[in-house]
C-alpha positions as CSV (number, residue, x, y, z in Angstrom):
1,X,0.0,0.0,0.0
2,X,1.3,3.5,-0.8
3,X,2.5,6.0,1.8
4,X,-0.2,8.4,0.7
5,X,-3.0,5.8,1.3
6,X,-1.6,4.8,4.7
7,X,-1.0,8.4,5.8
8,X,-4.5,9.3,4.6
9,X,-6.1,6.5,6.7
10,X,-4.3,7.6,9.9
11,X,-4.9,11.3,9.2
12,X,-8.6,10.7,8.5
13,X,-8.9,8.8,11.8
14,X,-7.3,11.6,13.7
15,X,-9.5,14.1,11.8
16,X,-12.7,12.3,12.7
17,X,-11.6,12.3,16.3
18,X,-10.9,16.1,16.2
19,X,-14.3,16.7,14.6
20,X,-16.0,14.4,17.2
21,X,-14.4,16.3,20.1
22,X,-15.0,19.7,18.4
23,X,-11.3,20.3,18.7
24,X,-10.2,20.8,15.1
25,X,-8.3,24.0,15.7
26,X,-6.3,22.7,18.6
27,X,-5.6,19.4,16.8
28,X,-4.5,21.3,13.7
29,X,-2.2,23.6,15.8
30,X,-0.6,20.5,17.3
31,X,-0.3,18.7,14.0
32,X,1.4,21.8,12.5
33,X,3.9,21.9,15.4
34,X,4.7,18.2,15.0
35,X,5.1,18.5,11.3
36,X,7.3,21.5,11.6
37,X,9.4,19.9,14.3
38,X,10.0,16.8,12.3
39,X,10.6,18.8,9.1
40,X,13.3,20.9,10.8
41,X,15.1,18.2,12.7
42,X,17.3,15.7,10.8
43,X,17.9,13.9,14.0
44,X,14.2,13.4,14.7
45,X,13.6,12.2,11.2
46,X,16.5,9.7,11.5
47,X,15.2,8.5,14.9
48,X,11.7,7.9,13.6
49,X,13.0,6.0,10.5
50,X,15.5,3.9,12.5
51,X,14.3,0.4,13.0
52,X,16.9,-0.4,15.6
53,X,15.6,2.2,18.1
54,X,13.0,0.4,20.4
55,X,9.3,1.4,20.2
56,X,9.2,2.3,23.9
57,X,12.3,4.6,23.4
58,X,10.7,6.3,20.5
59,X,7.5,6.9,22.4
60,X,9.4,8.2,25.4
61,X,11.5,10.6,23.2
62,X,8.4,11.9,21.5
63,X,6.6,12.4,24.8
64,X,9.6,14.4,26.1
65,X,9.8,16.5,23.0
66,X,6.1,17.4,22.9
67,X,5.1,17.1,26.6
68,X,3.0,20.1,27.6
69,X,3.2,21.4,24.0
70,X,0.4,19.3,22.5
71,X,-2.8,17.8,23.7
72,X,-3.1,14.3,25.3
73,X,-5.2,13.0,22.4
74,X,-2.5,13.9,19.9
75,X,0.3,12.5,22.1
76,X,-1.7,9.3,22.4
77,X,-2.2,9.2,18.7
78,X,1.6,9.5,18.1
79,X,2.2,6.6,20.5
80,X,-0.5,4.6,18.6
81,X,1.3,5.3,15.3
82,X,4.6,4.2,16.8
83,X,3.0,1.0,18.2
84,X,1.8,0.3,14.6
85,X,5.3,0.8,13.3
86,X,4.2,3.8,11.1
87,X,6.3,6.4,12.8
88,X,8.4,6.7,9.7
89,X,5.4,8.4,8.0
90,X,4.3,10.5,11.0
91,X,5.2,13.7,9.1
92,X,3.1,12.7,6.1
93,X,0.2,11.8,8.5
94,X,0.3,15.3,10.1
95,X,0.5,17.0,6.7
96,X,-2.4,15.0,5.4
97,X,-4.4,15.8,8.6
98,X,-3.8,19.5,7.9
99,X,-4.9,19.0,4.3
100,X,-8.2,17.5,5.5
101,X,-8.7,20.4,7.8
102,X,-8.1,22.8,4.9
103,X,-10.6,21.0,2.8
104,X,-13.2,21.1,5.6
105,X,-12.7,24.8,6.2
106,X,-12.5,25.9,2.5
107,X,-8.8,26.9,2.7
108,X,-6.3,26.6,0.0
109,X,-2.5,27.2,0.2
110,X,-0.7,29.2,-2.4
111,X,3.1,29.6,-2.9
112,X,4.1,32.8,-4.4
113,X,7.6,33.2,-5.9
114,X,9.0,36.6,-6.8
115,X,12.3,38.3,-7.6
116,X,12.2,40.5,-4.5
117,X,10.1,41.0,-1.3
118,X,6.6,42.0,-2.3
119,X,4.9,44.9,-0.5
120,X,1.9,44.2,1.8
121,X,-0.3,45.9,-0.7
122,X,0.7,43.6,-3.5
123,X,0.4,40.6,-1.2
124,X,-3.2,41.6,-0.3
125,X,-4.0,42.1,-4.0
126,X,-2.7,38.7,-5.0
127,X,-4.6,37.1,-2.1
128,X,-7.9,38.8,-2.9
129,X,-7.7,37.9,-6.6
130,X,-6.9,34.3,-5.7
131,X,-9.8,34.2,-3.2
132,X,-12.2,35.7,-5.8
133,X,-11.0,33.2,-8.4
134,X,-11.2,30.1,-6.2
135,X,-14.1,31.2,-3.8
136,X,-12.0,29.9,-0.9
137,X,-9.9,31.4,1.8
138,X,-6.3,31.6,0.6
139,X,-3.2,31.5,2.8
140,X,-0.1,32.4,0.8
141,X,3.6,31.6,1.5
142,X,5.9,34.1,-0.1
143,X,9.5,33.2,-1.3
144,X,12.2,34.9,-3.3
145,X,13.3,33.1,-6.4
146,X,16.4,34.6,-7.9
147,X,16.1,32.7,-11.1
148,X,13.1,34.9,-12.1
149,X,13.9,37.9,-14.1
150,X,11.0,39.9,-12.8
151,X,7.3,39.5,-11.9
152,X,6.0,36.5,-9.9
153,X,4.8,32.9,-10.1
154,X,1.9,31.6,-8.1
155,X,1.3,27.9,-7.4
156,X,-2.1,26.9,-6.1
157,X,-2.7,23.1,-5.8
158,X,-2.1,21.9,-9.4
159,X,-2.4,25.3,-11.0
160,X,0.5,27.6,-11.9
161,X,-0.1,31.3,-12.6
162,X,3.0,32.5,-14.3
163,X,3.2,36.3,-14.4
164,X,7.0,36.4,-14.7
165,X,8.8,38.6,-17.2
166,X,10.3,35.4,-18.8
167,X,6.7,34.1,-19.5
168,X,5.5,37.4,-20.8
169,X,8.5,37.5,-23.2
170,X,7.7,33.9,-24.3
171,X,4.1,34.9,-25.0
172,X,5.2,37.9,-27.0
173,X,7.7,35.8,-29.0
174,X,4.9,33.3,-29.9
175,X,2.6,36.2,-30.9
176,X,5.2,37.7,-33.1
177,X,5.9,34.4,-34.8
178,X,2.2,33.9,-35.5
179,X,1.9,37.5,-36.8
180,X,4.9,36.9,-39.1
181,X,3.6,33.6,-40.4
182,X,0.2,35.1,-41.1
183,X,1.7,38.0,-43.0
184,X,3.8,35.6,-45.1
185,X,0.8,33.7,-46.2
């Protein structure tokens, strides 16, 4: 079975519990903390993927890391995942949980790449246009991409909106080629 299917099953179980307990926000906050912690720590990733480290040791380490930082239900869930020998995909489970929360709340995540830092006004304008186009609440993550000549590129789910200078030049080049070929006929 694929990692996606397995992580989805665990994430969906956690999601159902969060909804049942009416604690979706706190569960999501905890899931975000866990995912960020795993993502930023090579040592923790290696520990979770290491089959030599005993289950009880992994559970104790995770309890020490997240004690008093996350709720008991999430901590129990982590221990359950470790008991099932799925700790190597704990990060994927947490990300999938956050995706399920986003779907329920009508949220989409966008990644915006630009040549330099965008002003708050431009960020608000990009967000409002994306929200109008998708009819969903948009949370954008902004990054600088030095390979761009100018403009910006937005990635929303499977869609790419390329407003870069390179793309505009490419479109202009195609238009000129079409105009030249039409005039030669």
